[in-house]
N, C-alpha and C positions, 0 to 999 in steps of 0.2 A: 431293604433300606433302613437304616436306624432312626427313630425319631426321638432319641432322647435329648433331653435338654440339660445341658451341663452349665454348671456355675462357673463364671471367670474369676479368674485369683491371679491373673497377670503372667501366668506360665502355662505350660502344656502338661503339668502333672496329672490334673483331673481327667482330661482326654486319654493320656497314656494308661493311666489306670483302669477307665473305662474300656480301653480297647483290650487289654489283657484280662480283666474280669467277666467281662459280658460276651465280648466276641473271640475271646481265647486266641488272641494273636500274638505270636511268640515275634515280638520286636528285635531281639537279639538276633534271632536267625535271620529275619529280612535284613538287619543292618549287615551282617557277615556275608550275606549272599551279594548284597550290592556292592561291598568292599572288594570281594573277590572277584567280579565281574569286571571290575573296573570300568564302571561306567563314568563317562565323561561328559561334558555338553559339547554339543556339534559345534566345530570351528566355524566361523562366519563365512570362510571361503567356500567350504564345503556346502552350507545352505544355500549360497547364492550359485553354486555349480548346478544345483538342480532346478535352477531357474526355467520357466516354461515360455517359449516363444509364441505368440498368438498370431494369427493371421491376420493382416491388417485390414481385411473386409469383415472381420468378425465384430459382433457387439462388444464383445469382451474388450479387444483392442482399443475400440473407439472410447470405451468408458474409461479405460486405465489411461488413456491418452489424455482426454478431457480433465482429468484429476491432476495429472502432472501439470498441464497448462496453468489450471486455475490455481494450483500451490505455487507455481513460480511467479505468476503475474500478480495474483491477490496478496501474496505474502512478500513480493519484492525480493525474492530469491534469487540468488546468483545462477546464470546457466550453468556453471560448472558442476552443478549438482548432477548433471545428467552426462553420460560417459560421452567420448568424442564423437562418435558415428551418430548416436541418437540426438546429440546436441545441435551437429548442423543440419539435421532435419527438422529439429524443432523450432530454430530461429529462421531458416529459410523458407520453410514450407507451414508448418503446423500453426506457429503464431501469427504469420502473415495471413493465412487462411482465417484464423479466428477473429482477427482484427478486422478483415473485410466483411465477414459476416456481421460482426457487433456493429460496424460502422453503418452498413444498410439499415439494420433496425433504429439506428439513431437518426438517419436521413428520413425514414419513412415517419418516424415520431415528429420530427421537427416540420414534416410538410405539411401536418395537420394544424399547424399553430398559425395564427395570424400575425402575430409580432412577438419579438423577443429582444433580448439585452445581452451584452456580454460583458465579462469581466477579465482582465488578463493582467498577468505581472510578469516580470522577469527577475532572474536569480541565477546564480552560479553555484553549480555542485561541489562537492567536497574535492572532486577531481579537478576542478577548475574549468568544466565545460559549461557554458552559458545556455540557458533554456528559457523559453517562452511558454507559459500555460495560458490556456483558454477554458472559460466555462460560460455555457450558455444558459440563461435564465427565462423561463415562461410560464405561462398559466394553460394548464391541460384542458381537455374538454370536460372535465368535471370540476374546473373552478380552483384547481389545487396549483399551488405554486411548486414549480421543479425546477431542477438544476441538472445539467448533465456536461462533464468535462469532454471537450472535443477535440482537445490537442495539447501536445506538450513537445514542442518543436524545438530543434537543435538551432541556435543562431549564431554562428560563430563570426558573423559579420558584425561591424561596428553597429551599435545600438542606436542608429541616427532615427529621426522620426520618420523618414523615408522608407529605410529599411525594415523597421517595425511595420509600418503602414503595408508595405508590400509583402511580408510573412503573414499578417492578417488577412488580407484579401484572399491569398490563396486558400486559406482554411475557409473562408465565407464562401468560396466558389465550391470547393469540393464537398460541401454540405449544403450548399444551395440555399443560403440565408440572408445573403447581402442586401436582398430587395426587403426582408422583412425586418431587417437590424434598426432599431430605433434609438439605442443609445448605446456608449460604452464606458465601463468604469474602470479606471486604473488608479494609481497613485498620483501626487502632483508633482512629479517630476518634469523639467521643461520639455525633454523630448517627448514624453507621454501625451502632455497635453497638446503639443504641436501635431503630433501623429493624427489625432481625429481632425485635423484639417484636412489630411489626405485621404479620408474615408468619407468621401461625397457628402461632407457637412454632417456627418452623424453627431448627436449630441454627445457631449463629453461630462461624465459625471465623477469627479473625485471621490476616492475614498475618504470617508468621514473618519476612520482611524487614523490615515496617515495625517489629514489636517490637524487632528488634536494633538498628534506626536508633535508636529512642527510647533504648534502653539506652546505646548510644555516645554520643549526644548530651548526656544527661543526666550519665554518669559520666565523660566524657573531654573533650568539647567545652566543657561548662559547668562544668569542674571549677576549683576555685579555686588549684589548683597554678601557680604562675607559671612555672616550668621548663617544664612541660606545654603553658601557654599560649603562651610563646614558641616551643617547638618548632611547634606547631600554625600559629602565624603565619607562620613560615619556610617550612613545607610549602604554605601556600595562596600565597604569593608565587612560590614555586617552580612550582607547576601553572599559575598566573596567566601566568609568563613563556611556559611552552610553549604555551599557548593562543595567544598572540599571536605567537608565531614562525612565519614562512611559508617553506617550503622551496621 
């Protein structure tokens, strides 16, 4: 192995001269040989045709499967990344099993808590699908504040206070936390406030950020002050300009 240290000058001339003079390497001969042999890069199809199929009971298979599941779930990738046959098994079996395993660990963790609270909110996806998210907050045995997302429910029915309360009760039952629940935090929408009344009198705590947003909107944005309206309009145009600028 050569231990020579060569000076860098931005190109390969120094290295080529070193190979010729010290190692007596005939680079022209190597180049001609490579050209005559018609060396080409292996096509991707040829590479994939050499794939190895592992037995489902092997450790290698389990490790690869876990890696694929982690990649798809943690990065929110589309299931179409996996071929048709594997995708059906991935969605119908593997991810479901992983979910149940993870859910069991969460239930065991929450069983050790004395009290907890939850936050929830509803929104509509870009595909116009309505969802409701639920996060659990508690203090663990080491006096550290913890939070765990425990649900992302598809709620196609009307978002009335009763329907939302019914959806939450199902989640509380699944995780066995209804008897430990002390409060629930939501925005200040009328259906959310009324929803708390259907949850066995659980204390309702509105989001501070949402309250501040309402105060600002009613007292500033909707103000009758013409000078203030003009200023807000200019600020919006400025923000819109920067949003459309491409660097």
